C-alpha positions as CSV (number, residue, x, y, z in Angstrom):
1,X,4.0,10.0,19.3
2,X,0.7,9.4,17.4
3,X,0.4,11.2,14.0
4,X,-2.9,13.0,13.3
5,X,-4.5,11.9,10.0
6,X,-5.2,15.1,8.0
7,X,-6.5,15.1,4.4
8,X,-3.0,16.3,3.2
9,X,-1.3,13.5,5.1
10,X,-3.8,10.9,3.6
11,X,-3.0,12.2,0.1
12,X,0.8,12.0,0.7
13,X,0.5,8.4,2.1
14,X,-1.7,7.5,-0.9
15,X,1.1,8.8,-3.3
16,X,3.7,6.6,-1.5
17,X,1.4,3.6,-1.6
18,X,0.6,4.1,-5.3
19,X,4.3,4.1,-6.1
20,X,4.8,0.9,-4.1
21,X,1.8,-0.7,-5.9
22,X,3.4,0.3,-9.3
23,X,6.5,-1.7,-8.3
24,X,4.2,-4.6,-7.3
25,X,2.5,-4.4,-10.7
26,X,5.8,-4.8,-12.4
27,X,6.6,-7.8,-10.2
28,X,10.1,-6.1,-9.8
29,X,12.0,-7.2,-6.7
30,X,14.9,-4.9,-7.6
31,X,12.6,-1.9,-7.6
32,X,11.2,-3.0,-4.2
33,X,14.8,-3.3,-2.9
34,X,15.9,0.1,-4.2
35,X,12.8,2.1,-3.5
36,X,12.0,0.8,-0.1
37,X,15.3,-0.4,1.3
38,X,14.3,-4.1,1.7
39,X,16.4,-7.2,1.5
40,X,16.4,-9.3,-1.7
41,X,14.8,-12.1,0.3
42,X,11.8,-10.0,1.4
43,X,11.4,-8.4,-2.1
44,X,11.3,-11.9,-3.6
45,X,8.8,-13.1,-1.0
46,X,6.5,-10.1,-1.8
47,X,6.7,-10.8,-5.6
48,X,5.9,-14.5,-4.8
49,X,2.9,-13.4,-2.7
50,X,1.6,-11.1,-5.5
51,X,1.9,-14.0,-7.9
52,X,-0.1,-16.1,-5.5
53,X,-3.0,-13.7,-5.6
54,X,-2.9,-12.4,-9.2
55,X,-2.4,-13.8,-12.7
56,X,0.9,-12.7,-14.3
57,X,-0.8,-10.2,-16.7
58,X,-3.3,-8.7,-14.3
59,X,-2.6,-5.0,-13.8
60,X,-2.4,-4.0,-10.1
61,X,-3.5,-0.6,-8.8
62,X,-5.2,1.2,-6.0
63,X,-8.6,2.8,-6.2
64,X,-8.4,6.2,-7.9
65,X,-7.6,9.0,-5.4
66,X,-11.1,10.5,-5.9
67,X,-12.6,7.3,-4.5
68,X,-9.9,6.0,-2.3
69,X,-11.1,7.3,1.0
70,X,-14.8,7.0,0.5
71,X,-16.6,4.1,2.3
72,X,-17.2,1.2,0.0
73,X,-18.7,-2.2,0.5
74,X,-18.8,-3.1,4.2
75,X,-18.3,0.5,5.1
76,X,-14.6,0.5,4.7
77,X,-12.8,2.7,2.2
78,X,-10.6,1.0,-0.4
79,X,-7.6,2.9,1.1
80,X,-7.8,3.3,4.8
81,X,-5.2,5.5,6.6
82,X,-5.5,5.5,10.4
83,X,-3.5,6.5,13.5
84,X,-2.0,3.8,15.6
85,X,-1.0,3.8,19.3
86,X,2.6,2.9,18.2
87,X,3.1,6.2,16.3
88,X,3.3,5.4,12.6
89,X,0.1,5.6,10.5
90,X,-1.4,2.3,9.4
91,X,-2.6,1.8,5.9
92,X,-4.9,-0.9,4.4
93,X,-5.1,-0.8,0.7
94,X,-7.5,-3.0,-1.3
95,X,-5.6,-4.0,-4.4
96,X,-7.4,-3.8,-7.7
97,X,-6.8,-6.3,-10.5
98,X,-7.4,-4.8,-13.9
99,X,-9.3,-2.0,-12.2
100,X,-11.6,-4.4,-10.2
101,X,-11.5,-5.0,-6.4
102,X,-9.8,-8.2,-5.5
103,X,-9.5,-10.1,-2.2
104,X,-5.9,-9.0,-1.5
105,X,-5.3,-6.2,1.0
106,X,-1.9,-4.5,1.2
107,X,-0.9,-3.5,4.7
108,X,1.6,-0.7,5.1
109,X,3.0,1.7,7.7
110,X,3.8,5.4,7.1
111,X,6.1,7.3,9.4
112,X,7.4,10.8,9.3
113,X,10.5,12.7,10.3
114,X,11.2,16.3,9.6
115,X,8.3,16.6,7.2
116,X,9.4,13.6,5.0
117,X,7.2,10.5,5.0
118,X,8.5,6.9,4.7
119,X,6.5,3.9,3.7
120,X,7.1,0.4,5.1
121,X,5.7,-2.9,3.9
122,X,3.9,-5.0,6.5
123,X,2.1,-7.8,4.6
124,X,-0.4,-8.8,2.0
125,X,-3.5,-10.6,3.3
126,X,-7.1,-11.3,2.4
């Protein structure tokens, strides 16, 4: 069943993505494993991917909530939350490096059951 994308749901999805990006910023595979129930191999692969895009001391973040869903360059918002035919919401989050947009885009899925949302990592691409 397709989820409708309300402003409240967008904000909840943003909060989950922000927590995920904070773990990415720390380059902490254990936090990724514990917080998002992923295997050690996947968590390590994600940290390696982040290290491939960003310098070790670059601080990673999302666009501030006030700007996250507003259309930016190219007409796309820095954080895009959208319904999919498969059911979960899709998310594309432009990662910021030291507060500036970078080429890396974090792709996530958000699903819900009994009012609780769950975030799943898909991939990082450019």
